[in-house]
C-alpha positions in Angstrom: 84.4 66.9 134.6 83.3 68.5 137.9 79.8 69.2 136.5 79.5 65.6 135.4 80.5 64.3 138.8 78.0 66.6 140.5 75.2 65.4 138.2 76.1 61.7 138.8 76.2 62.4 142.6 72.8 64.2 142.5 71.2 61.3 140.6 72.6 58.8 143.1 71.5 60.9 146.0 67.9 61.1 144.7 67.4 57.5 143.7 70.2 55.5 145.3 67.8 54.2 147.9 66.3 52.0 145.2 69.1 49.5 145.8 67.3 48.2 148.9 64.0 47.9 147.0 62.4 44.7 145.8 60.4 43.4 142.9 57.0 44.8 141.8 54.3 43.7 139.4 55.8 42.7 136.0 59.2 42.3 137.6 58.3 38.7 138.6 58.0 37.8 134.9 61.8 38.0 134.8 61.8 34.5 136.4 59.4 32.9 133.9 60.7 30.9 130.9 59.7 33.7 128.5 62.0 36.2 130.1 65.0 33.8 130.3 65.7 34.2 126.6 68.2 36.8 125.4 66.0 37.7 122.5 62.6 39.2 122.6 60.1 41.7 121.1 59.1 44.5 121.2 62.1 45.6 123.4 65.0 43.6 122.2 67.8 45.6 123.9 65.9 45.7 127.2 65.2 42.0 126.9 68.8 41.2 126.4 69.9 43.5 129.3 67.3 41.8 131.6 68.4 38.3 130.4 72.0 39.2 131.2 71.0 40.6 134.5 69.3 37.3 135.3 72.3 35.3 134.3 74.5 37.3 136.6 72.2 38.0 139.5 69.5 35.4 139.6 66.8 36.5 142.0 68.9 39.1 143.9 66.9 42.4 143.5 69.8 44.7 144.3 71.7 44.0 141.1 68.6 44.7 139.0 68.1 48.0 140.8 71.9 48.7 140.3 71.5 48.3 136.6 68.5 50.7 136.5 70.5 53.2 138.6 73.5 53.0 136.2 71.1 53.4 133.2 69.7 56.6 134.8 73.2 58.0 135.5 74.1 57.2 131.9 71.0 59.0 130.6 71.8 62.0 132.8 75.3 62.3 131.5 74.2 61.9 127.9 71.4 64.5 128.5 74.0 66.9 129.8 76.2 66.5 126.7 73.2 67.3 124.6 72.0 70.2 126.7 75.3 72.0 126.9 75.4 72.1 123.1 72.0 73.7 122.6 71.7 75.9 125.7 73.8 78.5 127.5 76.1 77.0 130.1 74.1 78.0 133.2 70.8 76.9 131.6 72.3 73.6 130.5 73.6 72.8 134.0 70.3 73.6 135.7 68.4 71.6 133.1 70.6 68.6 133.6 70.4 68.9 137.4 66.6 68.9 137.2 66.6 66.0 134.8 68.9 64.0 137.2 66.7 64.4 140.3 63.2 65.1 139.2 60.7 62.8 141.0 59.0 62.0 137.7 62.1 59.8 137.1 61.4 57.7 140.1 59.3 55.1 138.4 61.8 54.5 135.6 64.6 54.1 138.1 62.8 52.3 141.0 60.6 49.9 138.9 62.8 47.3 137.3 60.4 46.6 134.5 60.3 50.3 133.5 64.0 50.2 132.5 62.8 50.2 128.9 62.0 53.9 129.3 65.6 54.6 130.2 67.0 52.4 127.4 64.9 54.4 124.9 66.0 57.7 126.5 69.7 56.7 126.2 69.3 55.8 122.6 67.4 59.0 121.9 70.0 61.2 123.6 72.8 59.3 121.8 71.2 59.9 118.5 70.7 63.6 119.3 74.3 64.0 120.5 75.7 62.3 117.4 73.6 64.7 115.3 74.8 67.7 117.2 78.5 66.8 116.7 78.0 66.1 113.0 78.0 62.3 113.1 75.0 61.9 110.9 75.4 58.2 110.2 76.0 57.4 113.8 72.8 59.4 114.7 70.9 57.3 112.1 72.3 54.1 113.6 71.1 55.0 117.1 67.7 56.1 115.6 67.3 52.7 114.0 68.0 51.0 117.4 65.6 53.4 118.9 62.8 52.4 116.5 63.5 48.7 117.2 63.1 49.3 120.9 59.8 51.2 120.7 56.6 49.1 120.2 54.5 50.0 117.2 52.1 51.5 117.0 53.0 53.9 119.8 50.1 54.8 122.1 50.0 58.5 122.6 49.1 58.3 126.3 50.7 61.6 127.1 48.4 63.4 124.7 45.3 61.3 125.1 44.6 62.1 128.7 47.7 62.5 130.7 49.6 65.4 129.2 48.3 68.0 131.7 48.9 65.7 134.6 52.5 65.1 133.4 53.0 68.9 133.1 51.5 69.5 136.5 53.6 66.9 138.1 56.7 68.4 136.5 56.0 71.9 137.8 54.3 70.9 141.1 55.6 67.4 141.9 52.9 66.3 144.3 50.1 63.7 144.0 52.2 60.8 142.5 50.8 57.3 142.3 51.6 54.2 140.4 47.9 53.9 139.3 46.6 57.3 138.4 42.8 57.8 137.8 43.2 60.1 134.8 40.0 62.0 134.0 41.3 64.9 132.0 39.3 65.3 128.8 41.2 64.7 125.6 40.3 68.0 124.1 41.9 69.8 127.1 45.2 68.0 126.6 45.1 68.6 122.9 44.4 72.3 123.5 47.5 72.5 125.8 49.6 70.8 123.1 48.4 73.2 120.4 49.2 76.1 122.8 52.8 74.8 123.3 53.2 74.4 119.5 51.9 77.9 119.0 54.4 79.5 121.3 57.2 77.5 119.6 56.0 78.7 116.2 55.9 82.3 117.4 59.6 82.1 118.4 60.6 80.0 115.4 62.1 82.8 113.3 64.5 83.7 116.1 66.0 80.2 116.1 69.0 79.3 113.9 68.6 76.3 111.6 70.6 74.2 114.0 68.4 75.2 116.9 65.3 74.5 114.8 66.4 70.9 114.0 67.4 70.4 117.6 64.2 71.6 119.1 62.3 69.5 116.6 64.1 66.5 118.0 63.3 67.6 121.5 59.6 67.9 120.6 59.7 64.3 119.1 61.1 63.1 122.4 57.8 64.0 124.1 56.3 61.1 122.2 58.8 58.5 123.4 57.7 56.2 124.9 53.9 56.6 124.6 53.1 54.9 127.9 54.5 54.8 131.4 57.4 56.8 132.7 59.0 59.1 130.1 62.5 60.4 130.8 62.7 61.8 127.3 59.7 64.1 128.1 61.3 65.1 131.4 64.4 66.1 129.4 62.4 68.4 127.1 60.6 70.1 130.1 63.9 70.3 132.0 65.5 72.1 129.1 62.7 74.7 129.2 62.9 75.0 133.0 66.7 75.5 132.7 66.2 78.4 130.3 63.6 80.1 132.5 65.7 79.6 135.7 68.8 80.9 134.0 67.1 84.3 133.5 66.8 84.8 137.3 69.9 86.7 138.6 72.2 84.5 140.5 72.0 80.7 140.7 70.3 80.4 144.1 66.8 79.9 142.7 67.9 77.2 140.3 70.0 75.4 142.8 67.1 75.5 145.4 64.8 74.0 142.8 67.2 71.2 142.1 67.5 70.5 145.9 63.8 70.5 146.4 63.2 68.1 143.5 66.0 65.9 144.8 64.4 65.7 148.3 61.0 64.8 146.7 62.9 62.2 144.6 64.3 60.6 147.8 60.7 60.4 149.2 59.4 58.8 146.0 62.1 56.2 146.2 61.2 55.5 149.8 57.6 54.8 148.8 58.9 52.4 146.0 60.9 50.5 148.6 57.7 48.9 150.0 54.8 47.2 148.1 52.5 48.2 151.0 53.5 51.9 150.9 53.3 52.0 147.1 49.8 50.5 146.9 48.4 52.3 150.0 49.4 55.5 148.3 47.6 54.3 145.1 44.4 53.5 147.0 44.5 56.8 148.7 45.0 58.8 145.5 42.4 56.8 143.5 39.9 55.2 145.9 37.5 54.3 143.0 40.0 52.1 141.2 39.9 48.3 142.0 43.4 47.2 140.9 45.3 49.1 143.6 43.2 47.4 146.3 43.9 44.0 144.9 47.6 44.8 144.8 47.6 46.2 148.3 46.0 43.0 149.6 49.0 41.0 148.4 51.2 42.8 151.0 48.8 42.7 154.0 48.2 40.1 156.7 45.7 37.4 155.7 42.8 38.8 157.9 43.3 42.4 156.6 43.7 41.2 153.0 40.5 39.2 153.1 38.6 42.1 154.7 39.9 44.5 152.0 39.1 42.1 149.2 35.6 41.3 150.4 34.9 45.0 150.6 36.3 45.5 147.1 34.1 42.7 145.7 31.1 44.7 146.6 32.5 47.5 144.5 33.3 45.2 141.5 31.4 41.9 141.9 32.4 40.6 138.4 36.1 41.3 138.6 37.8 37.9 138.3 41.0 39.1 140.0 39.2 39.6 143.3 38.2 35.9 143.9 41.5 34.8 142.4 43.4 36.8 145.1 41.0 35.7 147.8 41.6 32.2 146.8 45.4 32.7 146.9 45.1 34.1 150.5 43.0 31.2 151.6 45.4 28.8 149.9 48.3 30.3 151.8 46.3 29.9 155.0 45.7 26.2 154.1 41.9 26.7 153.9 41.8 24.5 150.8 38.1 23.9 150.4 37.3 27.6 150.6 40.2 28.3 148.3 38.8 25.9 145.7 35.5 27.7 145.9 37.0 31.1 145.3 39.4 30.0 142.6 36.5 28.2 140.8 34.6 31.5 140.8 37.7 33.2 139.4 38.1 30.8 136.5 34.4 31.0 135.8 34.6 34.8 135.5 37.9 34.6 133.5 38.6 31.2 131.9 42.0 32.5 130.6 43.4 33.1 134.1 46.3 30.6 134.1 47.5 31.5 137.6 44.0 30.8 139.0 44.0 27.4 137.4 47.4 26.7 138.8 46.4 27.8 142.3 43.2 25.8 142.2 45.3 22.8 141.2 47.5 23.3 144.3 44.4 23.4 146.5 42.9 20.3 144.9 46.2 18.4 145.3 46.2 19.3 149.0 42.7 17.8 149.2 43.9 14.6 147.6 42.0 15.2 144.3 45.0 14.5 142.1 43.4 13.9 138.7 41.5 17.2 139.0 44.7 18.9 140.1 46.6 17.6 137.1 43.9 18.8 134.8 44.2 22.3 136.3 48.0 22.3 136.0 47.7 21.2 132.3 45.1 23.9 131.6 47.3 26.5 133.2 50.2 25.5 130.8 47.9 25.5 127.8 47.0 29.1 128.7 50.5 30.1 129.6 53.2 27.7 128.4 55.8 29.7 130.3 54.2 29.4 133.7 57.1 27.6 135.4 55.2 27.2 138.6 52.5 25.1 136.9 55.1 22.9 135.3 56.9 22.3 138.6 53.6 21.5 140.3 52.8 18.9 137.6 56.1 17.3 138.0 55.6 17.0 141.8 52.2 15.5 141.2 53.7 12.8 138.9 56.1 11.8 141.6 53.2 10.9 144.0 
């Protein structure tokens, strides 16, 4: 019990600051009509959990972050139960400690929409634990739930360009960003994967049959999920790290490693507490990418945002999101004619941008051009029937 309490405390220490964080990116889709249904695909369990979250918490971010934090603690405890059955006691404790606090876990904990990664990890660990204790049918049931939660076909992001980056961040957790500019050649990642498999094959004969089946499952966890944060892969690497650290006499080195990872985990959560910090970091890490600059502009003052967006337009003149965001800034500043010009440029570049149509409709309505505004709101709803903002704007227009 003491080990479990320590692990839970370590996880809360590293990522507890997420409770004062806000919403990011896809999190806002929670409040659209599509996300208010308890059933959805391709992540039915996560969809139901988010729907329940919405029913109980509305738009209060702290409760969404609390659920993510509880999911992480649950994953940590399940991971420990698996690890202590396949590793020596010291190695299992160190591996579980690393898994609990490693900064690679920050995105899954701090980003509400990334909770699917933790749901998948919990199902995977539950299936593994059931298998290890001899409950084969229970393991198969959890595996079936796991397959229902994973979109098919899975995209092998980790092995198609990001595997070496993931491994580097695990060993040397520095250089994190929400929008990495991955340029590692595919062949290099594949070579690394072949090398890891080769080492495992070399040691294969020294494993018992139970160990072989278990480590086969651990290897499969590296593929789940294929994109985004991957607690299951952190589990696999943590197990390997625990075994290596346990070979060092005494526990000082292992404990020091866990403490260092926890401190970096705290710093990652601090970055995730603020949109501006999150996207400034992304722009700094990948200055050639356009999307981080657009996202950063959303958290800046109007003058700074317009300056950044105009400079970004020179970099990507045909990116529809740039005039769409410029138009939104101008709309908020009540510069309606200029907003219409920019938003018209946005819909010309991307006629499927429902939000740009909606925002242009708001600007047109402010200019008294009500028929044109109604047409834009209707077009926004054709493109995205769940865009509640457009529906509300259309209702307000009908009252005039």
